[in-house]
C-alpha positions in Angstrom: 0.0 0.0 0.0 1.3 3.5 -0.9 1.8 6.4 1.4 -0.9 8.3 -0.4 -3.4 5.5 0.2 -2.5 5.3 3.9 -2.9 9.0 4.3 -6.4 8.8 3.0 -7.5 6.7 6.0 -5.1 8.1 8.7 -7.2 9.3 11.6 -4.3 9.8 14.0 -1.8 12.0 12.1 -4.0 15.1 11.6 -5.2 15.0 15.2 -2.0 13.9 17.0 -1.1 17.2 18.6 -4.7 17.9 19.6 -5.0 14.4 21.1 -1.9 14.9 23.2 -3.0 18.4 24.4 -6.6 17.5 25.2 -6.0 14.0 26.7 -7.4 11.8 24.0 -6.0 8.3 23.7 -6.5 5.3 21.4 -8.1 2.4 23.3 -7.5 -1.3 22.4 -10.9 -1.5 20.8 -9.8 1.2 18.3 -11.9 4.0 19.7 -10.4 7.4 20.6 -11.6 8.5 24.0 -10.7 11.2 26.5 -8.8 10.1 29.6 -10.1 13.2 31.5 -13.6 14.3 32.3 -15.2 17.0 30.3 -14.9 20.4 31.9 -15.8 24.1 31.2 -13.3 26.5 29.7 -13.0 29.3 32.2 -12.4 32.1 29.7 -15.6 31.6 27.7 -17.5 34.3 25.8 -20.8 32.5 26.0 -23.6 31.6 28.4 -26.0 28.8 27.4 -29.7 29.0 28.2 -30.1 25.3 27.1 -27.6 23.0 25.3 -28.8 21.5 22.0 -29.0 17.7 22.5 -29.1 17.0 18.8 -25.7 18.6 18.1 -22.2 17.3 19.0 -20.4 20.5 18.2 -17.2 19.5 20.0 -16.9 16.5 17.8 -18.1 18.1 14.5 -16.4 21.5 15.0 -13.4 21.1 17.3 -12.4 17.6 16.0 -13.7 17.1 12.5 -13.4 20.6 11.2 -10.4 22.0 13.1 -8.3 18.9 13.0 -9.3 17.3 9.7 -10.6 20.4 7.8 -13.8 18.5 7.2 -17.3 19.9 7.4 -19.5 17.2 8.9 -22.6 16.1 7.0 -24.5 17.0 10.1 -23.4 20.6 9.8 -25.1 20.9 6.4 -28.4 20.7 8.3 -27.5 23.0 11.1 -29.7 26.1 11.1 -29.3 29.0 13.6 -31.4 32.1 14.3 -29.0 34.9 15.1 -29.2 38.5 16.3 -26.6 41.0 17.3 -27.6 43.1 20.3 -26.1 46.6 20.0 -25.4 47.2 23.7 -24.7 45.3 26.9 -28.1 46.3 28.2 -29.7 44.7 25.1 -27.6 41.6 25.5 -28.7 41.0 29.1 -32.3 41.4 28.0 -31.8 38.8 25.3 -30.1 36.5 27.9 -33.3 36.8 30.1 -35.5 36.0 27.1 -33.4 32.9 26.2 -33.7 31.6 29.7 -37.5 32.1 29.7 -38.0 30.4 26.3 -36.2 27.3 27.4 -35.1 26.2 23.9 -31.4 25.6 22.8 -29.7 29.0 22.8 -26.7 30.9 23.9 -25.5 34.5 23.9 -22.3 36.4 24.7 -19.5 38.7 23.6 -17.7 38.4 20.3 -14.0 37.8 20.8 -13.5 36.1 17.4 -11.3 38.5 15.4 -13.1 37.6 12.1 -16.5 38.4 13.7 -15.8 41.6 15.6 -16.0 43.8 12.5 -19.7 42.7 12.4 -20.7 43.0 16.0 -19.4 42.8 19.6 -22.4 40.9 21.0 -24.2 37.9 19.5 -27.1 35.6 20.4 -27.9 32.3 18.8 -31.0 30.0 18.9 -30.5 26.5 17.5 -33.3 25.0 15.3 -34.1 21.3 15.7 -32.0 19.5 13.1 -34.8 17.0 12.3 -37.1 19.9 11.2 -34.7 21.1 8.4 -34.8 24.5 6.8 -38.6 24.8 6.8 -38.7 24.2 10.6 -35.9 26.7 11.0 -37.9 29.3 9.2 -40.8 28.8 11.6 -38.4 29.3 14.5 -36.9 32.4 12.9 -40.3 34.0 12.6 -41.1 33.2 16.2 -37.7 34.6 17.5 -37.9 37.6 15.2 -41.2 38.7 16.6 -40.0 38.4 20.2 -36.7 40.2 19.5 -38.4 43.1 17.7 -40.9 43.4 20.6 -37.9 43.4 23.1 -35.4 45.6 21.3 -37.4 47.4 18.6 -38.4 46.8 15.0 -35.0 48.0 13.8 -33.2 45.0 15.4 -32.1 42.6 12.7 -32.7 38.8 13.1 -31.2 36.4 10.6 -31.4 32.7 9.8 -28.0 31.2 8.9 -26.5 27.8 8.2 -23.5 26.3 9.9 -20.7 28.0 11.7 -19.0 31.2 10.6 -15.6 29.6 10.8 -16.8 27.0 8.3 -18.4 29.6 6.1 -15.1 31.6 6.0 -13.2 28.4 5.1 -15.5 26.9 2.5 -17.3 29.9 1.2 -21.0 30.8 1.1 -23.1 28.0 2.7 -25.6 27.8 -0.2 -22.7 26.7 -2.4 -21.5 23.9 0.0 -21.1 20.5 -1.7 -20.5 17.4 0.4 -17.7 15.4 -1.4 -18.7 11.9 -2.3 -15.3 10.6 -1.1 -15.9 12.1 2.3 -18.7 9.7 3.2 -16.4 6.8 3.9 -13.8 8.8 5.8 -16.5 10.4 8.0 -17.9 7.0 8.6 -14.4 6.0 9.7 -14.2 9.1 12.0 -17.6 8.3 13.5 -16.4 4.7 14.2 -13.2 5.9 15.8 -13.9 9.1 17.8 -16.1 8.7 21.0 -17.1 12.1 22.3 -20.4 12.2 24.3 -22.5 15.3 24.0 -21.9 17.7 26.9 -25.3 18.9 28.1 -24.3 20.7 31.3 -25.0 24.4 31.8 -22.4 26.7 33.2 -22.1 26.5 37.0 -23.0 29.6 39.0 -19.4 30.5 39.6 -18.7 30.6 35.9 -21.8 32.6 35.2 -20.6 35.2 37.6 -17.1 35.4 36.1 -18.5 35.5 32.6 -20.9 38.4 33.4 -17.9 40.3 34.8 -16.1 39.7 31.5 -19.2 41.0 29.6 -19.1 44.2 31.5 -15.4 44.7 31.0 -15.9 44.0 27.3 -18.6 46.6 27.1 -16.3 49.2 28.8 -13.4 48.5 26.4 -15.7 48.9 23.4 -17.2 52.2 24.8 -20.7 50.8 25.1 -22.7 53.7 26.5 -24.8 51.3 28.6 -21.8 49.9 30.3 -21.9 52.7 33.0 -25.2 51.2 34.2 -23.3 48.1 35.4 -20.5 49.4 37.6 -20.4 51.9 40.4 -16.9 53.2 39.7 -14.1 52.4 37.2 -11.8 52.4 40.2 -12.9 48.9 40.9 -11.1 48.0 37.6 -8.1 50.0 38.5 -9.1 52.8 36.1 -9.2 56.5 37.1 -10.8 59.1 35.0 -8.3 61.9 34.0 -8.9 65.2 35.6 -8.9 68.1 33.2 -7.4 71.6 34.1 -7.7 73.4 30.8 -11.4 74.4 31.0 -13.1 74.6 34.4 -10.4 74.5 37.0 -11.2 71.8 39.6 -10.6 72.2 43.3 -7.2 70.8 44.2 -7.1 69.1 47.6 -3.4 69.6 48.5 -0.2 71.0 47.0 3.0 70.1 48.8 5.7 72.8 49.5 7.8 73.3 46.4 11.5 72.9 47.0 14.7 73.3 45.0 17.1 70.3 44.8 20.8 71.1 45.2 23.3 69.6 42.9 26.9 69.1 43.8 28.7 71.4 41.3 26.0 73.0 39.2 24.1 74.9 41.8 20.4 74.6 42.5 18.0 73.1 40.0 14.3 72.4 39.9 13.4 68.9 41.0 11.9 67.1 38.0 9.0 64.9 38.4 9.0 61.5 36.5 7.6 61.5 33.0 3.8 60.6 32.9 
């Protein structure tokens, strides 16, 4: 058998570094499983209202797409309703709406460099995969009415397919074509990788930490509503600059000004450090 033939069925090589970093090992039965329990990433951008039980995004996105550059056949039938709240205040309203609706959804801050030119906040609702595009359109109409009632008629709500990362890699999603030769290789991946769906919601400690990151994100992006979510920037180690060029503020104290003597050059003014 030739190298090229072996490479076509190699499931270890493309994912070797990922397996070592993430604790995945090959068991005697030929299955790739993690030797560590699943856990939450601390520095997450998102908070889930409910996790979609019909999607294994870790397997399809983190493993199949990122390691093998393969868009899973399942992702071809992944439809999402998406809106981009314009402020932190709007994002928190959407968060409350998602929790009340009780359907698979998440929202948060955009840290992805390829997405920040579009928005700094994003909210997703996941349409049931079994319902296809037509079912997703029904969900889009339902979400759109609620969002426009919540944030105003000007708030845009879209229906999209797949992940933005995949879209950027493979082009417009309406032009995606599933390669015939990929069927057998994806069957091989399905038979090799064993990654259970992780349905847990973020623990309270992580929710608290993430909300703090949302507020800091809003401050950094000069969101005008951010000021409603902190008492003083001093809690972040930030002090507003005092201006003296217009209305002169009251100065609490000025120490006595003294000249500093120099050995041979006579008196000189003591210089303060730069900045």
